[in-house]
C-alpha positions in Angstrom: -10.2 11.4 -6.3 -11.5 7.8 -6.7 -15.2 7.5 -5.9 -17.5 4.7 -5.1 -19.4 3.8 -8.2 -22.8 3.2 -6.6 -25.6 4.2 -9.0 -28.7 5.5 -7.3 -31.9 5.7 -9.3 -35.6 6.2 -8.6 -35.3 9.7 -7.2 -38.8 10.4 -8.6 -40.1 8.4 -5.7 -38.1 10.5 -3.3 -39.2 13.9 -4.6 -42.1 13.5 -7.0 -42.3 16.4 -9.5 -45.9 17.3 -8.5 -44.9 17.4 -4.8 -42.1 19.7 -5.6 -44.3 22.1 -7.4 -47.0 21.9 -4.7 -44.6 22.5 -1.8 -42.7 25.6 -2.8 -42.1 24.9 -6.5 -43.0 27.3 -9.3 -46.1 29.3 -8.5 -48.9 29.7 -11.0 -48.3 33.4 -11.4 -44.6 32.8 -12.2 -45.0 30.2 -14.9 -44.5 32.3 -18.0 -41.0 32.1 -19.4 -39.0 35.3 -18.8 -37.1 37.2 -21.4 -33.9 36.0 -19.9 -35.0 32.4 -20.2 -35.8 33.0 -23.9 -32.4 34.6 -24.5 -30.5 31.9 -22.6 -32.1 28.5 -23.3 -32.1 25.9 -20.6 -29.5 23.2 -21.0 -29.0 19.9 -19.2 -25.9 19.4 -17.1 -25.0 15.8 -17.9 -22.4 15.5 -15.2 -21.9 17.6 -12.1 -20.0 17.3 -8.8 -21.5 18.8 -5.7 -20.5 19.1 -2.0 -23.8 19.8 -0.3 -26.3 17.2 0.9 -29.1 18.6 -1.4 -29.2 18.8 -5.2 -30.5 22.1 -6.5 -32.3 22.8 -9.7 -29.3 24.7 -11.0 -27.1 21.6 -10.5 -29.3 19.8 -13.0 -30.0 22.6 -15.5 -28.1 25.6 -16.7 -30.1 28.8 -16.9 -32.7 27.6 -14.5 -33.7 31.1 -13.7 -34.9 32.3 -10.3 -35.4 28.7 -9.1 -31.7 27.9 -9.6 -31.2 27.3 -5.9 -34.4 25.3 -5.2 -33.6 21.9 -3.7 -35.0 19.1 -5.9 -33.5 15.9 -4.4 -31.3 14.5 -1.7 -27.6 14.3 -2.7 -26.0 10.8 -2.8 -23.7 9.9 0.1 -20.2 11.3 0.0 -18.1 9.5 -2.6 -21.1 8.1 -4.3 -23.1 9.2 -7.4 -26.7 9.4 -8.5 -28.0 8.9 -12.0 -31.2 10.8 -13.0 -33.0 9.4 -16.0 -34.8 11.3 -18.8 -38.3 10.6 -17.3 -37.3 12.2 -14.0 -35.6 15.1 -15.7 -38.7 15.8 -17.8 -40.9 15.8 -14.6 -38.6 18.3 -12.9 -38.5 20.6 -15.9 -42.3 20.5 -16.2 -42.8 21.2 -12.5 -40.7 24.4 -12.8 -41.9 25.3 -16.3 -38.4 25.1 -17.8 -38.2 25.2 -21.6 -36.5 21.8 -21.8 -37.5 18.4 -23.1 -35.5 15.2 -23.4 -34.1 14.6 -26.9 -34.3 10.8 -26.2 -34.8 8.3 -23.5 -31.1 8.1 -23.1 -30.7 11.6 -21.7 -29.5 11.6 -18.1 -27.6 13.5 -15.5 -24.9 12.0 -13.2 -24.5 13.8 -9.9 -21.4 13.0 -7.8 -21.0 13.9 -4.2 -17.6 15.2 -3.4 -15.9 13.6 -0.4 -12.8 13.6 1.8 -11.3 10.1 1.8 -10.1 8.6 5.0 -7.8 5.8 3.8 -6.8 2.5 5.5 -3.6 4.0 6.9 -5.5 6.8 8.7 -8.0 4.3 10.0 -5.2 2.0 11.3 -3.7 5.0 13.1 -6.9 5.9 14.9 -7.6 2.3 15.9 -4.0 1.6 17.0 -4.0 4.7 19.3 -7.1 3.2 21.0 -5.6 -0.2 21.3 -2.5 1.2 22.9 -4.8 2.8 25.5 -6.1 -0.8 26.0 -2.6 -2.0 26.8 -1.4 -3.2 23.4 2.4 -3.1 22.9 3.2 0.2 21.1 6.0 -1.6 19.1 3.5 -3.9 17.5 1.4 -3.3 14.3 -2.2 -3.8 13.4 -3.5 -5.3 10.2 -7.0 -4.4 9.0 -9.2 -7.3 7.8 -10.1 -5.1 4.9 -6.8 -3.7 3.8 -8.4 -1.4 1.2 -11.0 0.0 3.6 -11.9 3.6 3.1 -14.3 6.1 4.6 -16.0 8.9 2.6 -17.0 11.9 4.6 -18.5 15.3 3.6 -16.1 18.0 2.6 -16.1 21.3 4.5 -17.1 19.7 7.8 -15.1 19.1 10.9 -15.6 15.4 11.3 -14.8 13.9 14.8 -14.3 10.2 14.9 -15.0 8.1 18.0 -14.8 4.4 18.7 -17.4 2.2 20.4 -17.3 -1.3 21.9 -13.6 -2.0 21.4 -12.9 -5.7 21.9 -9.4 -7.3 21.9 -8.3 -10.9 22.4 -4.7 -10.9 23.6 -4.2 -14.5 22.7 -5.3 -14.4 19.0 -4.5 -10.7 18.6 -8.0 -10.2 17.0 -9.8 -6.9 17.6 -13.1 -5.4 16.6 -14.6 -1.9 17.1 -17.1 0.6 15.6 -15.8 3.8 14.1 -18.5 6.5 14.7 -18.9 10.0 13.3 -21.7 12.5 12.6 -22.8 13.4 9.1 -25.2 16.3 8.7 -26.7 15.6 12.2 -27.0 11.9 11.4 -24.7 9.4 13.1 -22.7 7.1 10.8 -20.8 4.0 11.9 -18.7 1.3 10.4 -17.3 -1.9 11.9 -13.5 -2.2 11.8 -11.9 -5.6 12.4 -8.3 -6.9 12.2 -5.5 -8.3 14.2 -2.4 -7.1 16.2 0.9 -8.5 15.1 4.3 -8.4 16.8 7.0 -6.7 14.8 10.8 -7.3 14.5 13.6 -5.3 12.9 16.0 -6.9 10.5 19.0 -5.6 8.5 18.6 -5.4 4.8 20.6 -3.8 2.0 19.5 -0.3 1.0 20.7 -0.5 -2.6 20.9 -3.2 -5.3 23.8 -5.5 -4.7 25.1 -7.4 -7.7 26.4 -10.9 -7.6 30.0 -10.9 -6.4 29.8 -7.4 -4.8 30.9 -7.0 -1.2 28.4 -5.7 1.3 29.7 -2.7 3.3 28.3 -1.1 6.5 27.0 1.8 4.5 24.9 -0.6 2.5 22.8 -1.6 5.5 19.5 -0.3 6.9 16.9 -1.6 9.3 13.3 -2.5 8.3 10.3 -3.6 10.3 8.7 -6.9 9.4 5.8 -8.8 10.9 7.0 -11.6 13.3 4.6 -14.0 11.6 6.4 -13.4 8.2 9.9 -14.2 9.6 11.8 -17.0 7.9 14.4 -19.2 9.5 17.1 -18.5 6.9 16.8 -14.7 7.1 19.9 -12.8 8.2 19.1 -11.2 11.6 22.4 -9.4 12.5 24.3 -6.8 10.4 27.6 -8.4 11.4 26.5 -11.4 9.4 26.1 -9.2 6.3 29.0 -6.8 6.4 32.0 -8.0 4.5 30.1 -10.8 2.8 29.7 -11.1 -1.0 26.4 -11.8 -2.8 25.9 -15.1 -4.5 23.1 -13.6 -6.5 21.7 -10.1 -7.1 20.1 -8.7 -3.9 17.1 -6.3 -4.1 17.1 -3.2 -2.0 14.9 -3.4 1.1 14.2 -7.2 1.0 15.3 -9.7 3.6 18.6 -11.4 2.8 18.8 -15.2 3.0 21.8 -17.1 4.2 22.2 -18.9 0.8 22.4 -15.5 -0.9 25.7 -14.4 0.7 29.1 -15.9 1.3 32.5 -14.9 2.6 34.5 -13.1 -0.1 36.0 -15.4 -2.7 39.8 -15.5 -2.2 40.7 -18.4 -4.5 39.1 -19.1 -7.9 38.9 -22.5 -9.5 41.9 -23.0 -11.8 44.0 -20.2 -10.2 47.5 -20.7 -8.8 47.7 -21.2 -5.0 50.8 -21.0 -2.8 50.6 -23.9 -0.4 52.4 -23.5 2.9 53.5 -26.3 5.3 54.9 -25.0 8.6 56.1 -27.2 11.5 58.3 -26.3 14.5 61.3 -27.8 12.5 60.7 -26.5 9.0 58.6 -24.4 6.6 57.9 -25.5 3.0 56.0 -23.9 0.2 54.9 -25.2 -3.2 52.6 -24.1 -6.0 49.4 -25.8 -6.9 46.4 -25.3 -9.0 43.0 -24.9 -7.3 40.5 -27.5 -8.3 37.8 -25.6 -6.4 36.9 -22.1 -5.5 36.8 -21.0 -1.9 36.8 -18.3 0.8 38.9 -17.8 3.9 38.7 -20.9 6.1 37.3 -23.2 3.4 39.2 -26.4 2.7 39.6 -27.0 -1.0 41.3 -29.6 -3.2 44.6 -28.4 -4.8 46.8 -30.2 -7.4 50.6 -29.9 -6.7 52.0 -28.6 -9.9 55.3 -30.5 -9.5 54.0 -33.9 -8.5 50.3 -33.7 -9.7 49.3 -35.0 -6.3 45.9 -33.8 -5.2 45.8 -32.6 -1.6 43.4 -30.7 0.6 44.4 -27.3 2.1 42.7 -24.5 4.1 42.5 -21.1 2.4 44.3 -18.5 4.5 44.2 -15.5 2.2 44.1 -14.4 -1.4 45.9 -17.2 -3.4 47.3 -18.8 -0.3 46.5 -22.0 1.6 47.8 -23.9 4.6 48.6 -27.6 4.4 48.3 -29.9 7.4 51.3 -31.9 8.7 49.9 -35.4 7.9 50.2 -34.8 4.2 53.5 -33.0 4.2 55.0 -35.7 1.9 52.7 -34.4 -0.8 54.6 -31.1 -0.7 57.8 -32.8 -2.0 
């Protein structure tokens, strides 16, 4: 669990050692070390994780005796930590007559407060439900201004969240609200801001497609994208993808651009092409060598292998092309 690294010091000002002893600390008739204490020497806990809102003597020291459960300081906020220095530790040990002294000024105890983490996704869901109640399109999506926002709440408590003063501007899509909850009978609140964005669905490939591979219907899936992120050259219909070949490697789940696909290549540059000329009166064929590559419907340049005449023909299938009538002499 990742915790907020806020170091809290100066707890001696919060719970002075003398005040502790004078308000329920060790009594004068109980100050002599017990046999158990002598047999089990007091040791400092240098790092401890707690879940309650109060730090007890036993959280700080091992073998603290009958005062083990005595509260000595307020716990840090959930998800935060407090650092107790050697001076404060010495005061606490003296107040409860513990047989412990700092070995150096560097001695310290770090107390972390355990927390349940409410992540940005959960915050978005709560806010979005409220916005839908306010009339926002359920097919839209919200974006938090702080996309890494987290809330740290106490463990072991049933936390109920509410929202106050929700504001929403339908023109800009901006919203603001306060998320409110109770923590140990104390109200907590945090301001949540962001914007509502329209969402569109586009077809993408669901697996990596290599250059030259043909895209099949089983390769297609739909993904939701923010309308503000849409690009003019993105493919929007699956029919514009199915049966096409990739001009470069396509990554799974990413929008496909028009320049990244083409119709399947039926004629390669340098390959033999059967040219066909058909009129109501005759039908002629001749062999040529493709000077360009192309797909069905493309018009490419072909060199007649008998006459070396270069003509233009429209590709009609694998290795075949149709010649138009005005250049029929080039077929001879």
